[in-house]
C-alpha positions as CSV (number, residue, x, y, z in Angstrom):
1,X,57.2,1.8,96.4
2,X,57.7,4.0,99.5
3,X,61.1,5.2,98.3
4,X,59.5,6.3,94.9
5,X,56.6,8.0,96.7
6,X,59.1,10.0,98.9
7,X,61.1,11.1,95.9
8,X,58.0,12.3,94.1
9,X,56.8,14.3,97.1
10,X,60.3,16.0,97.6
11,X,60.3,17.0,93.9
12,X,56.8,18.5,94.3
13,X,57.8,20.6,97.4
14,X,61.0,21.8,95.7
15,X,59.0,22.9,92.5
16,X,56.5,24.8,94.7
17,X,59.2,26.6,96.6
18,X,61.0,27.6,93.4
19,X,57.8,29.0,92.0
20,X,57.3,31.3,95.1
21,X,60.8,32.7,95.2
22,X,61.6,35.0,92.3
23,X,64.9,34.7,90.6
24,X,66.9,38.0,91.0
25,X,67.6,39.8,87.7
26,X,70.4,42.4,87.4
27,X,68.9,45.9,86.6
28,X,69.8,47.5,83.3
29,X,72.6,50.1,83.6
30,X,71.5,53.7,83.8
31,X,73.8,56.4,82.5
32,X,74.3,59.5,84.7
33,X,76.0,62.4,83.1
34,X,78.7,64.2,85.2
35,X,78.0,67.7,86.4
36,X,79.9,69.8,83.9
37,X,80.3,72.7,86.3
38,X,81.0,71.3,89.8
39,X,80.8,73.9,92.5
40,X,84.3,75.0,93.4
41,X,82.8,76.5,96.6
42,X,82.1,72.9,97.7
43,X,85.6,71.8,97.2
44,X,87.3,71.3,100.5
45,X,90.8,72.4,101.5
46,X,92.9,75.5,102.1
47,X,93.9,77.9,99.3
48,X,96.5,80.6,99.2
49,X,96.5,84.0,97.2
50,X,99.2,86.5,96.7
51,X,99.1,89.6,94.6
52,X,100.2,93.1,93.9
53,X,98.3,96.4,93.2
54,X,98.9,99.8,91.8
55,X,96.5,102.4,93.4
56,X,95.9,105.8,91.9
57,X,93.9,107.9,94.4
58,X,92.9,111.5,95.4
59,X,92.0,112.6,98.9
60,X,91.0,115.5,101.3
61,X,92.0,116.2,104.8
62,X,90.5,118.9,107.1
63,X,90.8,119.9,110.7
64,X,88.6,122.5,112.5
65,X,89.9,124.0,115.7
66,X,87.5,125.6,118.2
67,X,87.9,128.0,121.1
68,X,89.1,126.9,124.5
69,X,85.4,126.8,125.6
70,X,84.1,125.4,122.4
71,X,82.6,128.8,121.6
72,X,83.1,128.9,117.9
73,X,85.6,127.9,115.1
74,X,88.9,129.8,115.2
75,X,90.8,127.9,112.5
76,X,90.4,125.5,109.7
77,X,93.1,123.7,107.7
78,X,91.8,122.2,104.4
79,X,94.0,119.9,102.3
80,X,92.4,119.1,99.0
81,X,93.5,117.3,95.7
82,X,95.9,115.0,97.5
83,X,96.9,113.0,94.6
84,X,98.8,109.8,95.3
85,X,100.6,106.8,93.6
86,X,100.8,103.7,95.8
87,X,102.0,100.2,95.5
88,X,100.4,97.4,97.5
89,X,100.9,93.7,98.3
90,X,98.0,91.6,99.4
91,X,97.1,88.0,100.1
92,X,94.6,85.6,101.7
93,X,94.3,82.2,103.2
94,X,90.9,80.6,102.5
95,X,88.7,77.6,103.1
96,X,86.5,77.7,99.9
97,X,83.3,77.3,101.8
98,X,84.5,78.3,105.2
99,X,87.0,80.7,107.0
100,X,89.1,83.3,105.3
101,X,92.0,85.5,106.3
102,X,92.8,88.5,104.2
103,X,95.6,91.2,104.4
104,X,97.1,94.1,102.5
105,X,100.0,96.5,103.1
106,X,100.8,99.6,100.9
107,X,102.7,102.8,100.7
108,X,102.9,105.7,98.2
109,X,103.9,109.3,97.5
110,X,101.4,112.3,97.5
111,X,102.8,114.5,94.8
112,X,100.1,117.2,94.4
113,X,97.5,119.0,96.5
114,X,96.6,122.4,98.0
115,X,96.1,123.8,101.4
116,X,93.8,126.5,102.5
117,X,94.4,127.9,105.9
118,X,91.6,130.1,107.4
119,X,91.8,131.8,110.7
120,X,89.0,133.7,112.5
121,X,89.2,136.3,115.3
122,X,92.9,137.0,115.0
123,X,94.2,138.9,118.0
124,X,95.3,142.6,117.2
125,X,98.9,141.9,118.0
126,X,99.0,139.5,115.0
127,X,96.9,141.3,112.5
128,X,94.6,144.4,112.4
129,X,92.1,142.2,110.4
130,X,90.3,139.4,112.2
131,X,90.0,137.0,109.3
132,X,92.9,135.4,107.2
133,X,92.8,133.0,104.3
134,X,96.1,131.8,102.8
135,X,96.9,129.0,100.2
136,X,99.9,126.8,100.0
137,X,100.9,123.9,97.7
138,X,101.3,120.4,99.1
139,X,104.6,118.7,98.3
140,X,106.5,115.6,99.6
141,X,103.5,114.1,101.3
142,X,102.9,110.4,101.6
143,X,100.5,107.5,102.6
144,X,101.1,104.2,104.3
145,X,98.4,101.6,105.3
146,X,97.8,98.0,106.4
147,X,94.8,95.9,106.9
148,X,94.1,92.3,108.2
149,X,90.6,90.7,108.3
150,X,89.2,87.4,109.6
151,X,85.8,86.1,108.4
152,X,83.6,83.2,107.7
153,X,81.4,82.6,104.6
154,X,78.0,81.8,106.1
155,X,76.1,81.9,102.8
156,X,77.1,80.2,99.6
157,X,76.0,78.5,96.4
158,X,77.6,77.0,93.4
159,X,78.8,80.4,92.2
160,X,78.6,82.9,95.1
161,X,79.4,83.3,98.7
162,X,78.9,85.9,101.4
163,X,80.4,86.2,104.9
164,X,81.1,88.7,107.6
165,X,84.5,89.6,109.0
166,X,86.3,91.6,111.7
167,X,89.7,93.3,111.3
168,X,92.2,96.0,112.0
169,X,93.3,98.8,109.7
170,X,96.1,101.4,110.1
171,X,96.4,104.4,107.9
172,X,99.0,107.2,108.0
173,X,99.0,110.3,105.9
174,X,101.6,113.1,105.9
175,X,101.3,116.5,104.2
176,X,103.8,119.2,103.7
177,X,102.5,122.6,102.7
178,X,105.0,125.0,100.9
179,X,104.8,128.6,100.2
180,X,102.0,131.1,101.4
181,X,99.8,133.4,99.5
182,X,97.2,135.6,101.1
183,X,93.7,135.7,99.6
184,X,92.2,138.7,101.6
185,X,93.0,142.1,100.5
186,X,94.9,144.3,102.9
187,X,95.5,141.3,105.2
188,X,99.3,141.6,105.9
189,X,99.8,137.9,106.8
190,X,101.6,136.2,103.9
191,X,100.8,139.1,101.6
192,X,102.7,139.3,98.3
193,X,103.8,135.7,98.5
194,X,106.2,136.4,101.4
195,X,107.4,132.7,101.4
196,X,109.2,131.0,98.5
197,X,107.0,128.4,96.8
198,X,109.4,125.6,97.8
199,X,109.8,126.6,101.5
200,X,107.8,124.4,104.0
201,X,105.2,126.4,106.1
202,X,103.1,123.7,107.7
203,X,103.4,119.9,108.1
204,X,100.7,117.4,109.2
205,X,100.8,113.8,110.3
206,X,97.6,112.0,110.5
207,X,97.5,108.3,112.1
208,X,94.2,106.4,112.0
209,X,94.1,103.1,114.0
210,X,90.6,101.4,113.3
211,X,88.6,98.2,114.2
212,X,86.8,97.0,111.0
213,X,83.4,95.2,111.1
214,X,81.8,94.3,107.8
215,X,81.0,91.8,105.0
216,X,82.7,90.3,102.0
217,X,81.0,88.9,98.8
218,X,82.2,87.0,95.7
219,X,80.2,86.1,92.6
220,X,81.5,84.0,89.8
221,X,79.5,85.4,86.8
222,X,81.3,82.9,84.5
223,X,83.9,80.3,85.1
224,X,86.6,83.0,84.5
225,X,85.0,86.4,85.4
226,X,84.4,87.2,88.9
227,X,83.0,90.2,90.9
228,X,84.0,90.9,94.5
229,X,83.0,93.5,97.0
230,X,83.6,94.3,100.7
231,X,82.3,97.1,103.0
232,X,83.4,97.8,106.6
233,X,82.3,100.2,109.3
234,X,85.2,101.5,111.4
235,X,85.6,102.6,115.0
236,X,88.7,104.6,114.8
237,X,91.3,106.4,117.0
238,X,93.1,109.4,115.6
239,X,96.6,110.5,116.6
240,X,98.2,113.4,114.8
241,X,100.7,116.2,114.9
242,X,100.5,119.7,113.3
243,X,103.5,121.9,112.9
244,X,103.2,125.6,112.0
245,X,106.9,125.9,111.2
246,X,107.0,129.7,111.2
247,X,104.6,130.6,114.0
248,X,102.9,128.4,116.6
249,X,105.4,125.4,116.3
250,X,104.4,121.8,117.1
251,X,101.2,120.6,118.6
252,X,99.7,117.1,119.1
253,X,96.2,115.9,118.3
254,X,93.9,113.2,119.7
255,X,90.4,112.0,118.8
256,X,87.9,109.1,118.6
257,X,85.5,108.7,115.7
258,X,84.2,106.3,113.0
259,X,84.3,105.7,109.2
260,X,83.7,103.5,106.3
261,X,85.8,101.6,103.9
262,X,84.3,100.3,100.6
263,X,85.9,98.3,97.8
264,X,84.7,96.6,94.5
265,X,86.9,94.4,92.1
266,X,86.2,92.8,88.7
267,X,88.7,90.1,87.9
268,X,89.4,87.7,85.0
269,X,91.2,84.3,85.4
270,X,93.5,83.3,82.7
271,X,94.3,80.1,84.4
272,X,93.9,78.2,87.7
273,X,96.8,80.2,89.0
274,X,96.8,83.7,87.6
275,X,94.2,86.5,87.1
276,X,94.2,90.2,86.7
277,X,91.6,92.7,88.0
278,X,90.5,96.3,88.2
279,X,88.8,97.8,91.2
280,X,87.7,100.9,93.0
281,X,88.1,102.1,96.6
282,X,86.6,104.7,98.9
283,X,87.6,105.6,102.5
284,X,86.0,108.1,104.9
285,X,87.1,108.7,108.4
286,X,86.1,111.3,111.0
287,X,87.0,112.1,114.6
288,X,86.4,114.6,117.4
289,X,89.0,115.3,120.0
290,X,91.4,117.8,121.2
291,X,94.6,119.7,120.1
292,X,97.2,120.2,122.8
293,X,98.9,123.5,122.9
294,X,100.2,123.2,126.5
295,X,103.8,123.5,125.4
296,X,103.0,127.2,124.3
297,X,102.5,130.2,126.6
298,X,98.9,130.5,127.7
299,X,98.1,127.3,125.8
300,X,96.0,124.3,126.7
301,X,93.5,121.8,125.2
302,X,91.3,123.1,122.4
303,X,88.3,121.1,120.9
304,X,89.2,119.7,117.4
305,X,87.3,118.0,114.5
306,X,89.0,116.0,111.9
307,X,87.8,114.5,108.6
308,X,89.6,112.6,105.8
309,X,88.5,110.8,102.6
310,X,90.3,109.1,99.8
311,X,89.0,107.5,96.7
312,X,90.6,105.9,93.6
313,X,91.0,103.0,91.2
314,X,93.6,100.2,91.1
315,X,95.0,97.5,88.9
316,X,96.1,94.1,90.4
317,X,97.6,90.8,89.4
318,X,96.9,87.7,91.6
319,X,98.6,84.3,91.8
320,X,96.6,81.5,93.5
321,X,98.2,78.2,94.7
322,X,97.3,75.3,96.9
323,X,94.5,73.9,94.7
324,X,93.8,70.1,95.1
325,X,93.6,67.9,92.0
326,X,89.8,68.3,92.0
327,X,90.2,72.0,91.6
328,X,92.6,71.7,88.7
329,X,90.1,69.4,86.9
330,X,87.4,71.9,87.5
331,X,86.2,74.4,84.8
332,X,86.2,77.0,87.5
333,X,89.7,78.3,86.8
334,X,90.6,80.4,89.8
335,X,89.9,79.0,93.2
336,X,89.6,82.2,95.3
């Protein structure tokens, strides 16, 4: 009897306990659709970019020379219409949502242009008239440049990113003015085209070494079409050389100044690896300094002001590599 009673009590306790503890039931499966456009800016890794550009541009260069005491302008050389063809290589190393390193190097030929040489207060032993204005053609000039920037994308979303950068830019321009035609009646200097049109009269070398501080932005309008832009303020050092081959000879120039460099690009990606693009570029630089005539009799240092600008359009082709598998499966075709 006791054994039966114990068994009945045990069954009762077990039934009560089972009633209090719910039996777990597996939840019904929930389908979550994958993101059809995963952000390529959230992909981790390092990517590489190499490309080439053709840049067609035009530019101006001017230098104003003042008296030894800064008491007024005595001479101005104005080069205009400096038309140039240039070839350029460029590249980058990027963390998609982090650091980026960009560079370019290019060179070209300046095949057209014009020089206007104006002089005020000419001494009587040079001309009986105090003002002279001559024109010359620019031939056999050139341009060379190189830039490297390091930056970090501090703002980004699924389709855009923005980041500041610092960098260095070097620009060299050379000009060769040939021939000489006087524009002032009765002025004997270069009257009646005294120089043959192909004879060099004045040469100019202009070197600008600059520190760049600016920002870069990329916007993926679609999964293939991208807009890019960068703008930089420049602190620049000017180092030049002017040679009046038939009169004053060679003199050196120095100056400190500032400038801006602006660039915009629209590109289209045909695959993960290859894209083409078209862009525009504007450069402006200016400096104040001195021209050294100390190698000439009664020469010395004279105040000098220099300005240069260049603007044009370019075409480019870009190859991107280093994409991880997640990037190649992404509908965002070009990584950078």
